[in-house]
C-alpha positions in Angstrom: -0.1 0.0 0.0 1.1 3.7 -0.7 2.1 6.1 1.7 3.3 9.2 0.6 4.3 9.2 -3.3 5.9 11.8 -5.4 6.1 12.5 -8.9 7.8 15.3 -10.9 7.3 17.4 -14.2 9.4 20.1 -15.7 8.5 22.9 -18.2 9.6 23.1 -21.9 12.7 25.4 -21.0 14.3 22.7 -19.0 17.5 21.7 -20.9 16.7 18.1 -21.2 13.4 19.0 -22.8 14.5 21.4 -25.3 17.0 18.6 -26.2 13.8 16.2 -26.6 11.9 19.0 -28.4 14.5 19.8 -31.0 15.0 16.0 -31.8 11.0 15.0 -32.0 10.7 18.7 -34.4 13.2 17.3 -36.7 11.7 13.5 -36.5 8.6 15.2 -37.8 9.8 17.5 -40.2 11.5 14.3 -42.1 8.5 12.2 -41.8 6.4 15.2 -43.3 8.4 14.6 -46.4 9.9 10.7 -46.3 7.4 8.6 -44.3 10.0 5.4 -44.4 12.8 7.5 -43.2 15.0 5.8 -40.6 15.7 8.4 -37.9 18.1 8.4 -34.7 18.6 12.1 -33.6 20.6 12.6 -30.3 20.9 16.3 -29.2 23.2 18.1 -26.2 22.7 21.6 -25.1 25.4 23.1 -23.0 25.9 26.8 -22.1 25.7 28.5 -25.4 26.1 25.7 -27.4 23.9 23.0 -29.1 24.9 19.9 -30.5 22.7 17.8 -32.8 24.0 14.1 -33.7 22.8 10.9 -34.6 21.8 8.8 -37.6 19.1 9.2 -40.8 18.4 6.9 -43.6 16.3 9.4 -45.6 15.5 10.3 -49.3 14.9 14.2 -47.8 16.3 17.0 -46.3 15.6 18.9 -43.7 17.9 21.8 -42.2 18.2 20.9 -38.7 19.8 23.9 -37.6 17.2 26.1 -38.6 14.6 23.5 -36.4 16.4 23.9 -33.5 15.9 27.5 -34.1 12.4 27.3 -34.0 12.1 25.4 -30.7 14.9 28.0 -28.9 13.0 31.3 -30.3 9.2 29.8 -29.2 10.7 29.8 -25.8 12.2 33.3 -25.7 15.7 32.8 -26.2 17.6 34.9 -29.6 19.7 34.1 -32.4 23.0 35.8 -30.1 22.1 33.0 -27.1 23.3 29.9 -28.8 25.8 28.7 -31.7 24.6 25.3 -33.2 26.8 22.4 -34.4 25.2 19.4 -36.4 26.9 16.2 -37.2 24.4 14.1 -38.3 25.4 11.1 -40.9 23.9 8.1 -42.3 22.4 5.0 -40.6 24.7 2.0 -39.8 23.6 -0.7 -43.0 24.0 -3.3 -40.0 21.1 -2.1 -38.2 19.1 -0.9 -41.6 19.4 -4.6 -42.8 18.4 -5.8 -39.2 15.1 -4.0 -39.6 13.9 -3.9 -43.6 12.8 -7.5 -44.6 12.8 -6.8 -48.4 11.0 -10.0 -49.1 7.8 -9.0 -46.9 5.6 -6.2 -45.4 7.3 -7.1 -42.3 10.0 -5.2 -40.1 12.4 -6.5 -37.5 12.5 -4.8 -34.0 15.1 -1.8 -34.5 17.1 -2.6 -31.0 16.9 -5.3 -28.6 15.4 -4.1 -25.2 12.6 -4.5 -23.0 9.2 -1.8 -22.5 6.8 -1.5 -20.5 3.1 0.0 -20.3 0.8 0.7 -17.7 -2.5 2.0 -16.8 -4.5 2.6 -13.5 -8.2 3.6 -13.0 -6.9 6.5 -10.1 -7.9 9.1 -13.1 -10.0 9.1 -16.0 -6.8 9.6 -18.0 -6.1 6.1 -16.9 -2.8 7.7 -15.2 -1.5 8.1 -11.8 -2.5 11.4 -10.2 0.8 12.4 -9.2 2.4 12.9 -12.5 -1.1 14.2 -14.0 -0.9 16.7 -11.1 2.8 18.2 -11.9 2.4 18.3 -15.7 -0.4 20.4 -15.4 1.5 22.9 -13.0 4.1 23.4 -15.5 1.8 23.2 -18.3 -0.5 26.3 -16.6 2.7 27.8 -15.6 4.2 28.3 -19.1 0.6 29.3 -20.2 0.9 32.1 -18.5 4.4 33.2 -19.6 3.1 32.9 -23.1 0.1 35.1 -22.4 2.6 38.0 -21.7 4.0 37.7 -17.9 7.1 38.9 -18.6 8.2 37.6 -14.8 8.3 34.1 -16.0 10.8 32.3 -17.9 10.5 29.1 -19.6 12.8 26.5 -17.3 10.8 25.4 -14.6 10.1 22.4 -12.7 7.0 20.7 -10.3 6.7 18.4 -8.0 3.8 16.7 -6.5 3.4 14.6 -3.3 0.3 12.5 -2.5 -0.9 11.1 0.6 -2.5 8.0 0.2 -2.2 6.7 3.6 -5.8 6.6 4.2 -7.3 5.1 0.6 -10.7 7.0 1.5 -9.2 10.1 1.7 -6.6 10.7 -0.7 -4.9 14.2 -0.3 -2.4 16.6 -2.1 0.8 16.7 0.7 2.9 18.7 -0.9 3.6 21.3 -4.0 7.2 22.3 -5.2 7.8 24.5 -8.0 11.0 25.8 -9.0 10.6 28.6 -11.6 13.3 30.5 -13.3 12.5 34.4 -13.5 13.6 37.7 -14.6 15.6 39.9 -12.4 14.4 42.9 -10.2 11.6 41.1 -9.1 10.0 40.7 -5.5 10.5 37.0 -4.8 7.4 37.0 -1.9 5.2 38.7 -4.6 6.2 36.2 -7.2 5.4 33.4 -4.9 1.9 34.6 -4.3 1.0 35.2 -7.8 2.5 31.5 -8.6 0.2 30.4 -6.0 -2.8 32.3 -7.0 -2.3 31.9 -10.4 -1.0 28.2 -11.2 -1.2 26.1 -8.1 -4.4 26.6 -6.5 -6.4 26.7 -9.8 -4.4 23.5 -11.0 -5.1 21.6 -7.7 -9.1 22.7 -7.4 -9.0 20.9 -10.7 -8.5 17.6 -9.4 -9.5 18.4 -5.6 -12.6 20.7 -6.4 -13.7 20.4 -2.6 -10.6 20.9 -0.9 -10.9 22.4 2.1 -7.3 22.0 3.8 -3.8 23.2 3.9 -1.1 21.7 2.2 2.6 22.4 1.9 3.9 24.6 -1.1 7.5 25.2 -1.9 8.0 27.7 -4.5 11.9 28.4 -5.3 13.1 27.0 -2.2 16.4 27.9 -3.0 15.7 31.5 -3.6 16.2 33.2 -7.0 16.5 31.3 -10.2 17.7 33.9 -12.8 20.0 31.5 -14.8 17.9 29.0 -16.3 17.9 26.1 -19.7 21.1 25.3 -21.0 23.1 28.2 -20.0 22.5 27.0 -16.5 22.6 23.4 -17.0 23.6 20.8 -19.4 20.7 19.2 -21.2 20.6 15.6 -23.0 18.1 13.9 -25.2 16.2 10.9 -23.4 17.4 12.2 -19.5 13.5 12.7 -18.5 12.3 9.1 -19.0 10.2 8.9 -15.8 8.8 12.3 -16.6 7.8 10.9 -20.3 5.8 8.2 -18.8 4.4 7.5 -15.4 6.3 9.5 -12.9 7.9 6.7 -11.3 4.5 4.5 -10.3 5.5 1.6 -12.9 8.8 0.3 -14.2 10.9 1.3 -17.3 13.0 -0.3 -19.8 15.2 2.2 -19.9 15.0 3.4 -23.4 14.2 7.2 -24.5 11.2 8.4 -27.0 12.4 11.6 -28.5 14.4 12.0 -31.8 13.7 8.0 -32.6 11.4 6.7 -35.4 8.8 4.4 -35.0 11.1 1.4 -35.8 12.9 1.8 -32.6 10.7 -0.4 -30.2 12.3 1.8 -27.6 9.5 4.2 -28.6 6.8 2.0 -30.4 6.3 -0.7 -28.3 6.3 1.6 -25.0 3.5 2.8 -26.9 1.8 -0.4 -27.5 2.1 -1.3 -24.0 0.5 1.3 -23.1 -2.3 1.1 -25.2 -2.8 -2.5 -24.4 -2.8 -2.1 -20.5 -5.1 1.1 -21.0 -7.5 -1.1 -22.7 -7.6 -3.7 -20.3 -8.3 -1.5 -17.3 -10.8 0.2 -19.3 -12.5 -3.2 -19.8 -12.6 -3.9 -16.2 -10.0 -6.9 -16.5 -8.0 -5.3 -13.5 -7.9 -1.7 -11.6 -4.2 -1.2 -12.3 -1.8 -3.2 -15.1 1.8 -3.1 -15.8 3.0 -5.0 -19.1 6.7 -5.6 -19.9 7.4 -6.5 -23.6 10.9 -7.6 -24.7 12.5 -7.7 -28.4 15.5 -8.8 -30.4 16.6 -6.5 -33.1 15.6 -7.6 -36.5 12.9 -10.1 -35.0 9.2 -9.5 -36.3 7.9 -10.7 -32.7 8.3 -9.9 -29.3 10.6 -12.5 -27.0 8.3 -12.5 -23.8 5.4 -10.4 -22.7 5.0 -10.3 -18.8 2.2 -8.8 -16.7 1.6 -7.4 -13.2 -2.1 -6.6 -12.3 -0.8 -5.8 -8.1 -3.6 -8.0 -7.0 -6.4 -5.9 -8.8 -8.0 -8.7 -11.1 -10.3 -11.6 -10.9 -8.5 -13.1 -13.8 -5.0 -15.0 -13.7 -2.1 -13.5 -15.7 -1.8 -16.6 -18.0 -5.4 -15.5 -18.8 -4.8 -11.8 -19.6 -1.5 -12.7 -21.5 -3.7 -14.7 -23.3 -6.3 -12.3 -24.3 -3.4 -9.7 -25.1 -1.9 -12.5 -27.8 -5.3 -12.9 -29.3 -6.4 -9.1 -29.5 -3.1 -7.5 -30.1 -0.4 -7.7 -32.7 2.9 -7.1 -31.3 4.7 -7.1 -34.3 6.5 -4.0 -35.1 4.7 -3.6 -38.7 1.4 -4.6 -36.8 1.9 -1.7 -34.3 3.2 1.0 -36.6 -0.1 -0.2 -38.7 -2.6 -0.3 -35.8 -1.2 2.8 -34.3 -0.5 4.6 -37.2 2.8 5.8 -36.5 4.3 7.2 -39.5 2.5 10.3 -39.2 4.5 13.0 -37.9 2.8 13.3 -34.3 5.7 13.2 -32.4 6.9 17.0 -31.6 3.8 17.5 -29.8 4.8 14.3 -27.2 8.2 16.1 -26.5 6.7 18.0 -23.2 4.2 17.6 -20.7 4.8 13.8 -21.3 3.5 10.7 -23.6 0.6 9.5 -21.9 -2.8 10.2 -20.5 -2.9 13.6 -23.0 -6.4 14.5 -23.1 -5.2 17.5 -25.0 -4.0 15.5 -27.8 -5.4 12.9 -30.2 -2.8 10.3 -29.6 -3.6 6.6 -31.1 -2.0 4.5 -28.2 -4.5 6.6 -25.9 -7.5 5.3 -27.7 -9.7 2.8 -25.8 -10.8 0.9 -29.1 -10.3 -2.9 -28.0 -12.3 -2.8 -25.0 -15.1 -4.9 -26.5 -12.8 -7.3 -28.3 -11.1 -8.0 -24.6 -14.4 -8.4 -23.2 -15.4 -10.6 -25.4 -12.4 -13.0 -25.2 -12.3 -12.9 -21.7 -15.8 -14.3 -21.2 -14.6 -17.6 -21.9 -12.8 -17.7 -18.3 -15.6 -16.4 -16.5 -18.0 -18.9 -15.0 
């Protein structure tokens, strides 16, 4: 049973998230012109230097430096703030031949690895509550910045602790926000504004009848003037827990941003979320975690494992049989069923890849519920 559980999120101007956005903006731009491209982009941002590297197999050309500038300018930077270096090269032919099956429509997994998917009935988005609130806090604060609030800069973090000790009275315990700000502000006034315009309205969305005090820390270290890559180094793929379930579920270790749909680190993790969400929506369990494993070049998963945390009346073996009969987990079928050749990835590079009500993401569809119910009925007495 949970006690105090905490998740965090970061804003679009966090150095790691800047790198994720640049990588996925490049991916989308390539897919617009070449839906069959192979893309693996990595970005590093440090001090006033942005380095773009990685591998491509594509019939098109995009200006990766210009795309990086589009991200940076949107976050309030100017062309005087950074130098950008690109060193992108062709994909290894060893990887290409493992992925592409010339004699069929099948493709092999782009790498070996393990991926996890998760869903819970704790919220109507089938996501854990702490990570959803954490994302919402930085989204609300970013919207305030975009609306013209000059005090707020784009680098920000949130952290939310939920008190689960009384399952019949789940509460907000602590909210932490660290927000980059302009110079010469009154920090007390800044904190009051963030409480009034960001924290309180966000918390009331999830606890509309809240009538108790909870702990709030805003910029607990004091001033936060220097942010983004000028204040800290950023890398693609370094916010994998924020990108997924906020620590409420396990993670296979593979990042998402900058990778095309043949990379099972990304596509199979999306598929696992899709399966878990449909299982919970079908009432198979209140909470589901799925593990998939793949080997490079092979067209089927090596293994499927499931954990329902004691929340299901069905056995793990029965649920896995349902998965195998309702879902096709070959890379080709995942790409087809989730329509992953479309340029939909940049929008996932901030505020999380799952539970996004603001986006129409294919792996968030609840479109297999009836099939699941029909198949699982054979096990019911």
